[in-house]
C-alpha positions in Angstrom: -74.6 68.7 37.6 -73.6 67.7 41.1 -74.5 64.4 42.8 -74.9 63.9 46.5 -74.8 60.8 48.7 -76.8 61.4 51.8 -76.3 59.0 54.7 -78.7 58.7 57.6 -78.0 56.4 60.5 -80.3 55.5 63.4 -80.2 53.3 66.4 -76.4 53.1 66.2 -74.4 50.7 68.3 -71.6 52.9 69.4 -69.1 50.2 69.9 -69.7 48.5 66.6 -69.9 51.7 64.6 -66.5 52.9 65.8 -64.6 50.3 63.7 -66.4 51.5 60.6 -65.9 55.2 61.5 -62.2 54.7 62.0 -61.8 52.9 58.7 -64.0 55.2 56.6 -62.3 58.3 58.0 -59.1 57.2 56.2 -61.0 56.7 52.9 -62.7 60.2 52.9 -60.6 62.6 55.0 -57.0 62.4 53.8 -55.3 64.0 50.9 -55.1 61.5 48.1 -58.0 59.6 49.6 -60.4 57.3 47.8 -63.0 60.0 48.1 -60.7 62.4 46.2 -59.9 59.8 43.6 -63.6 59.9 42.7 -63.6 63.7 42.8 -65.7 63.8 45.9 -65.7 65.7 49.1 -67.3 65.5 52.5 -69.8 68.4 52.9 -70.7 67.7 56.4 -71.2 65.1 59.1 -73.9 65.9 61.7 -74.7 64.3 65.0 -77.4 65.3 67.5 -74.9 67.6 69.1 -74.6 69.8 66.0 -77.9 69.7 64.1 -81.4 70.9 64.9 -84.5 69.0 63.8 -86.9 71.7 62.4 -89.8 69.4 61.6 -90.9 65.9 62.2 -89.8 63.6 65.0 -87.0 61.2 65.7 -83.9 62.7 64.1 -81.1 60.4 63.2 -78.0 59.7 65.2 -75.9 60.6 62.2 -76.2 62.5 58.9 -73.5 62.7 56.4 -73.4 64.3 52.9 -70.8 63.6 50.2 -70.7 65.7 47.1 -69.5 64.5 43.6 -69.4 66.2 40.2 -71.4 63.4 38.6 -73.6 60.4 39.5 -71.0 58.2 37.9 -68.3 59.5 40.3 -70.6 58.9 43.3 -71.4 55.4 42.2 -67.8 54.7 41.5 -66.9 55.6 45.1 -69.9 53.9 46.8 -70.0 50.7 44.7 -66.2 50.3 44.4 -64.4 47.4 46.0 -62.4 49.5 48.4 -65.4 51.2 50.0 -67.5 48.0 49.9 -64.9 46.2 52.0 -65.0 48.9 54.6 -68.8 49.1 54.5 -69.1 45.6 55.8 -67.8 46.9 59.2 -71.1 48.6 59.7 -73.4 45.6 59.0 -74.5 45.3 62.6 -74.0 48.9 63.7 -77.5 50.2 63.2 -80.1 51.1 60.6 -79.0 53.2 57.6 -80.7 54.9 54.7 -78.5 56.0 51.8 -79.8 58.2 49.1 -78.1 59.3 45.8 -79.4 62.7 44.6 -78.7 63.9 41.1 -79.1 67.6 41.1 
């Protein structure tokens, strides 16, 4: 069964988040990337310019969904030393909610 990491970011500091975005792009987008090493793939990245809020109020500044074959693969990526080092770059970049879904 697949596992998904869902990232929601709010109140983003555009200047601060760009260092994180640049670093994480290399981890998840390139062939042979850390994401691929954990059998994952980026399903989508949404910003207010490309998503529509159907219910509720106050959509996020960023949505991102990563897909993995297993929860173990997802945790291996997210909790691994390489991603954790990059994750520190977003410490003061906004408010984040990260959910791991085991489907």
